[in-house]
C-alpha positions in Angstrom: 38.3 251.4 -71.9 36.4 248.3 -72.9 36.4 246.4 -76.2 33.5 244.1 -77.0 33.3 241.8 -80.0 31.7 238.6 -81.2 33.8 235.8 -82.7 33.1 232.2 -83.5 30.0 232.2 -81.2 31.7 233.9 -78.3 30.7 237.2 -76.7 34.1 238.6 -75.6 34.7 241.6 -73.5 38.3 242.9 -73.1 39.0 245.4 -70.3 41.9 247.2 -71.9 43.6 248.7 -68.9 43.5 245.7 -66.6 43.9 243.1 -69.4 41.0 241.1 -68.1 39.0 239.1 -70.6 35.4 238.1 -70.0 33.4 235.6 -72.0 29.8 236.6 -71.3 26.2 235.9 -72.2 24.1 238.2 -74.3 22.5 240.2 -71.5 25.9 241.1 -69.9 27.3 241.9 -73.4 24.5 244.3 -74.1 24.6 245.9 -70.6 28.3 246.8 -70.7 28.0 249.8 -73.0 25.1 251.1 -70.9 27.2 250.8 -67.7 30.6 251.8 -68.9 30.3 255.5 -68.0 28.1 255.0 -65.0 28.5 251.6 -63.3 26.1 252.8 -60.6 23.2 253.4 -62.9 20.0 252.0 -61.4 18.6 248.6 -62.3 15.3 250.1 -63.3 17.0 252.5 -65.7 19.0 249.7 -67.2 15.8 247.6 -67.7 14.2 250.7 -69.5 17.3 251.3 -71.7 18.0 247.7 -72.7 14.5 247.3 -74.0 12.0 244.4 -74.1 14.4 241.7 -75.4 15.3 240.5 -71.9 13.4 239.6 -68.7 13.8 242.4 -66.1 15.1 240.0 -63.4 17.8 238.7 -65.7 18.9 242.3 -66.5 19.1 243.1 -62.8 21.1 239.9 -62.0 23.4 240.6 -64.9 23.9 244.2 -63.8 25.0 242.9 -60.4 27.6 240.7 -62.1 28.9 243.7 -64.1 29.2 245.8 -60.9 31.1 243.0 -59.2 33.7 242.9 -62.0 34.0 246.7 -61.7 34.6 246.5 -58.0 37.2 243.8 -58.5 39.1 246.1 -60.9 38.6 243.8 -64.0 36.1 246.0 -65.8 36.0 249.7 -66.6 39.4 250.0 -65.0 41.5 253.2 -65.0 44.7 253.7 -67.1 47.6 253.7 -64.6 50.3 253.4 -67.1 50.7 256.8 -68.7 52.6 258.3 -65.7 54.8 255.3 -65.6 55.8 255.5 -69.3 56.9 259.2 -68.8 59.3 258.2 -66.1 60.5 255.1 -68.0 61.1 257.2 -71.2 63.1 259.7 -69.3 65.3 257.0 -67.7 65.8 255.2 -71.1 66.8 258.4 -72.8 69.2 259.4 -70.1 71.0 256.0 -69.7 70.1 253.6 -72.5 70.8 249.9 -71.8 71.5 247.9 -74.9 70.2 244.3 -74.6 70.1 243.0 -78.2 71.8 243.3 -81.5 71.1 242.3 -85.0 74.4 241.5 -86.7 74.3 241.9 -90.5 76.9 239.2 -91.1 76.3 239.3 -94.8 75.0 242.1 -97.1 74.7 239.5 -99.8 72.1 236.8 -100.6 71.7 233.8 -102.8 67.9 234.4 -103.2 66.2 237.2 -105.1 63.1 237.7 -103.1 60.8 240.1 -105.0 59.6 241.9 -101.8 62.9 242.1 -100.1 63.3 245.4 -98.2 67.0 244.8 -98.2 67.4 244.9 -102.0 68.9 241.5 -102.7 70.5 241.6 -99.3 72.6 244.6 -100.1 70.4 247.2 -98.3 70.6 249.4 -101.4 74.3 249.8 -100.8 77.2 247.5 -101.5 77.8 243.8 -101.0 79.9 243.1 -97.9 80.7 240.4 -95.4 81.2 241.3 -91.7 84.7 240.7 -90.5 85.4 238.9 -87.3 87.0 242.2 -86.0 83.9 244.2 -86.6 81.7 241.5 -85.1 83.9 241.3 -82.0 83.7 245.0 -81.5 79.9 244.8 -81.7 79.8 242.1 -79.0 82.1 244.1 -76.8 79.9 247.2 -77.2 76.8 245.1 -76.3 78.5 243.8 -73.2 79.8 247.2 -72.2 76.4 248.9 -72.8 74.2 246.3 -71.1 74.6 247.4 -67.5 73.6 244.8 -65.0 71.5 242.9 -67.5 72.7 239.3 -67.7 70.8 237.9 -70.7 71.8 239.3 -74.1 70.3 238.6 -77.5 72.2 238.4 -80.8 70.6 237.6 -84.2 72.8 236.6 -87.1 71.1 238.2 -90.0 71.6 239.2 -93.6 71.2 239.0 -96.6 72.0 235.4 -95.9 74.3 234.9 -92.9 75.4 231.4 -93.9 77.4 233.0 -96.7 79.7 234.1 -93.9 79.3 231.2 -91.6 83.0 230.9 -90.4 82.6 234.4 -88.9 79.3 233.4 -87.3 81.1 230.4 -85.6 84.0 232.6 -84.4 81.7 235.2 -83.0 79.7 232.7 -81.1 83.0 231.3 -79.7 84.1 234.7 -78.7 80.8 235.6 -77.0 80.8 232.3 -75.1 84.4 233.0 -74.0 83.3 236.3 -72.3 80.2 235.1 -70.6 81.6 234.0 -67.3 84.0 236.9 -66.8 81.3 239.5 -67.6 78.4 237.7 -65.9 76.5 237.6 -69.2 74.6 234.9 -71.1 74.2 235.2 -74.9 71.2 233.8 -76.7 72.0 233.6 -80.3 69.6 233.3 -83.2 70.3 232.4 -86.8 67.9 233.6 -89.6 68.4 231.7 -92.8 66.8 231.0 -96.2 68.1 227.4 -96.0 69.9 227.1 -99.3 73.2 226.4 -97.4 71.7 224.7 -94.4 73.8 221.5 -94.4 74.6 219.2 -91.5 77.5 221.3 -90.3 75.3 224.4 -90.1 72.5 222.6 -88.4 74.6 220.8 -85.9 76.2 224.1 -84.9 72.8 225.8 -84.7 71.4 223.0 -82.5 74.4 223.4 -80.2 74.6 227.2 -80.0 71.5 228.9 -81.3 68.7 229.5 -78.9 66.4 230.1 -81.9 66.4 229.3 -85.6 64.3 231.3 -88.1 63.6 229.4 -91.3 62.3 231.5 -94.2 59.6 230.0 -96.4 56.4 231.5 -97.7 54.1 228.4 -97.8 52.9 226.4 -100.7 55.4 225.7 -103.5 53.8 228.0 -106.1 53.5 230.8 -103.5 57.0 230.5 -102.3 58.7 230.1 -105.6 56.9 233.1 -107.1 58.4 235.5 -104.6 61.5 233.6 -103.4 63.5 232.4 -106.5 67.2 231.7 -106.3 69.8 234.1 -107.9 69.6 231.9 -111.0 65.8 232.3 -111.2 64.9 228.8 -110.0 62.4 227.9 -107.3 63.7 227.4 -103.8 60.9 225.4 -102.2 62.1 221.9 -103.2 65.6 222.7 -102.0 64.7 224.1 -98.6 61.7 222.1 -97.5 63.4 218.9 -96.6 66.2 220.8 -94.9 63.7 222.7 -92.8 61.7 219.6 -91.9 65.0 218.0 -90.7 65.8 221.2 -88.7 62.4 221.3 -87.0 62.5 217.7 -86.1 66.1 217.9 -84.8 65.0 220.7 -82.4 62.0 218.7 -81.1 59.6 221.2 -82.7 60.8 223.9 -80.3 63.1 226.9 -80.4 62.6 227.6 -84.1 59.9 228.9 -86.4 59.2 228.9 -90.1 58.6 232.5 -91.2 56.8 233.6 -94.4 55.3 236.6 -96.0 52.0 236.8 -97.7 51.2 239.3 -100.5 48.4 240.4 -102.8 49.1 237.2 -104.8 48.1 234.9 -101.9 45.4 236.6 -99.9 44.3 233.0 -99.0 47.3 232.8 -96.8 45.6 230.6 -94.2 46.2 227.8 -96.7 49.9 228.5 -96.6 50.0 228.4 -92.8 48.1 225.1 -92.8 50.2 223.7 -95.6 53.3 224.3 -93.5 51.7 222.6 -90.6 50.7 219.6 -92.8 54.4 219.5 -93.9 55.5 218.9 -90.3 56.0 222.4 -88.8 54.4 223.3 -85.5 56.0 226.8 -85.0 54.8 229.1 -87.8 54.8 232.8 -88.7 53.3 234.2 -91.9 52.8 237.9 -92.0 51.7 240.6 -94.5 54.2 242.2 -96.9 55.0 245.8 -96.2 55.9 247.6 -99.4 55.5 250.5 -101.7 51.8 250.5 -102.6 52.7 250.8 -106.2 54.2 247.3 -106.2 52.1 244.6 -107.9 52.4 242.4 -104.9 51.4 245.0 -102.3 48.4 244.6 -100.1 45.5 246.6 -101.5 42.5 248.1 -99.7 40.2 245.6 -101.4 42.3 242.8 -100.0 41.6 243.8 -96.3 38.1 242.1 -95.9 39.5 238.9 -97.4 42.5 238.9 -95.1 40.4 239.5 -92.0 38.3 236.5 -92.9 41.4 234.4 -93.5 42.4 235.1 -89.9 39.0 233.8 -88.7 39.4 230.7 -90.9 42.8 230.1 -89.5 41.7 230.6 -85.9 38.9 228.1 -86.3 41.2 225.5 -87.9 43.8 226.0 -85.2 41.2 225.3 -82.5 40.1 222.2 -84.4 43.6 220.8 -84.9 44.6 221.4 -81.3 41.5 219.7 -80.0 42.4 216.7 -82.3 45.8 216.7 -80.5 47.7 218.2 -83.5 49.7 221.1 -81.9 50.2 224.2 -84.0 51.5 227.6 -82.8 50.8 230.6 -85.1 53.2 233.3 -84.1 50.7 236.2 -84.5 48.1 234.4 -82.4 50.5 234.1 -79.4 49.1 236.1 -76.5 49.6 235.8 -72.7 46.5 236.9 -70.8 48.0 236.2 -67.4 51.6 237.4 -67.4 52.7 238.8 -70.7 55.6 241.1 -71.4 56.7 243.7 -68.8 54.9 247.0 -68.6 57.7 248.9 -70.4 57.7 246.5 -73.4 53.9 246.6 -73.6 53.9 250.4 -73.8 57.0 251.0 -76.0 57.6 247.9 -78.1 60.8 246.3 -79.3 63.2 249.0 -78.0 64.6 249.8 -81.5 67.2 252.6 -81.4 67.9 252.3 -77.7 67.8 248.7 -76.3 68.1 247.1 -79.7 70.5 247.9 -82.5 71.4 246.7 -86.0 75.1 246.5 -87.0 76.2 246.7 -90.7 79.1 244.7 -92.0 81.4 247.7 -91.6 80.2 248.5 -88.1 77.6 251.3 -88.4 74.7 251.3 -86.0 71.1 251.7 -86.9 67.8 251.4 -84.9 66.9 248.1 -86.5 67.5 246.1 -89.6 64.6 247.8 -91.5 66.3 251.2 -91.1 69.7 250.0 -92.3 70.8 252.0 -95.4 68.7 255.1 -94.5 71.5 257.5 -93.6 69.2 259.8 -91.7 68.9 256.9 -89.1 72.6 256.3 -88.6 73.1 256.2 -84.8 76.9 255.7 -84.6 79.4 252.8 -84.9 80.9 249.9 -83.0 84.0 252.0 -82.1 82.2 255.0 -80.6 78.8 253.6 -79.7 75.7 255.7 -80.1 76.7 259.2 -81.2 73.4 260.5 -82.5 71.8 260.7 -79.0 69.1 263.0 -80.3 67.8 260.3 -82.6 68.2 257.7 -80.0 66.1 259.8 -77.6 63.4 260.1 -80.2 63.2 256.4 -80.5 63.2 256.1 -76.7 60.2 258.4 -76.4 58.1 256.6 -79.0 55.3 254.7 -77.3 51.5 254.1 -77.3 50.9 257.6 -75.8 52.9 259.5 -78.4 51.0 257.9 -81.3 47.7 259.6 -81.4 46.0 256.7 -83.1 47.0 254.3 -80.3 45.6 256.2 -77.4 42.0 255.0 -77.9 42.9 251.7 -79.5 42.0 248.5 -77.6 45.1 246.7 -79.0 47.7 249.2 -77.8 49.0 247.1 -74.9 49.4 244.0 -77.1 51.0 245.5 -80.2 52.9 248.2 -78.2 52.3 250.8 -80.9 53.4 248.5 -83.7 56.5 248.5 -85.8 58.3 251.9 -85.9 59.8 251.1 -89.3 56.4 250.3 -90.8 55.1 253.6 -89.3 57.9 255.5 -90.8 57.6 253.9 -94.2 53.9 254.6 -94.3 53.9 258.1 -92.9 57.4 259.5 -92.7 57.3 259.5 -88.9 58.1 256.7 -86.4 55.1 258.1 -84.4 52.8 257.7 -87.3 50.2 255.1 -88.0 50.5 252.3 -90.6 46.7 251.9 -91.0 46.7 248.5 -92.8 49.0 247.0 -90.3 46.8 248.3 -87.5 43.6 246.8 -89.0 45.3 243.4 -89.4 46.9 243.5 -85.9 43.5 244.2 -84.2 42.0 241.2 -86.0 44.9 239.0 -84.9 44.4 240.0 -81.3 40.7 239.4 -81.4 41.3 235.9 -82.9 44.1 235.1 -80.3 41.8 235.9 -77.4 39.0 233.9 -78.9 41.3 230.9 -79.3 42.2 231.2 -75.6 38.5 231.2 -74.7 37.7 228.2 -76.9 40.7 226.1 -75.8 40.2 226.9 -72.1 36.5 225.9 -72.3 35.4 229.0 -70.5 31.7 229.3 -69.8 29.9 232.6 -69.7 30.6 234.8 -66.7 
């Protein structure tokens, strides 16, 4: 499978199965669809089919280059992954290895974000804070269920986790106390809205948290419209100086500011660039996922505008980096040389098998976005995963079980997309969230183009 596209003056060809990217001239670009099904087609036939727009000798030379790429395995390559994923899925279903947990330290929040899928942090249930005892059982379950894996991930999440910060500190201490004896290494993450991010929290985070996620939507008017405090006031002026301090204290690494764009700010590139201008280098701003009836929901007529915004943002990122102003946009992060392991490329985040969310009272769900949906209850911290049938369904979800993914060029980069988004859009984790797919494909195209532009690649 080959994907060709033009972006920012580049002719880009992605060989989907090998992952090879080629920046080519016009004649090679136009030859590729003629040769995809028959690389051995004769030069004379190619000259006839391509028409009078090119000199015959140029066409024949370019055809030789295309055939060389085919012989090297970097063009028109075969899919060797489907047999692998079948074996991987069977092994994952039979003996799941848990490697990460999202601990819902607080089902409570001091913001009232309009688009919050967690319903004011309560996940449409009751307010609650996780006790140390429940959190300790969760870490014990993670250790016991991680097999020979050494590195384990734990995200302190909410609601707002700093509302229960003493328990966060105690659980980190407990996790560290077990690392040596169990041959494990915890990497902790704190996700916070920043209202309670004082020096004590920041000092602790800088000592113990491998990553810090700071929630802000962008420009003041955009952020405050969607992210007011419980008292109805704007949060921007309170959190911005705290977030600037946090980013600087971490030397602009191991953190990111994370925002959401909606129908109200389809010009979201301005929000990304605003955050960069305010001193942040690690930035994530992504589309809201919501009931389409909500006034802030992304609409069909917004899609062309959003696609253009990604192009605007990509061009500006190139410009700023060439000026020596580093900016890393989370959704343009792409590794064309190594990338994630094959299993992750094919099956995604591991929700429901390798990754679990834990409620304040110890129930287990596939991820934070499924919490509160009782049909997705997997078990609890005392007994582990009980609903093995559901866990197996999540284990078997991959780019080959989603029919829309099979012929999509983006499948090995998005890994089939978010299962929660698929479920919310279609009622099936193997479904297709069409809007998300359209935007994801555009992000991948932009990410590859940025790589080409910054590497200074010439035409093949």
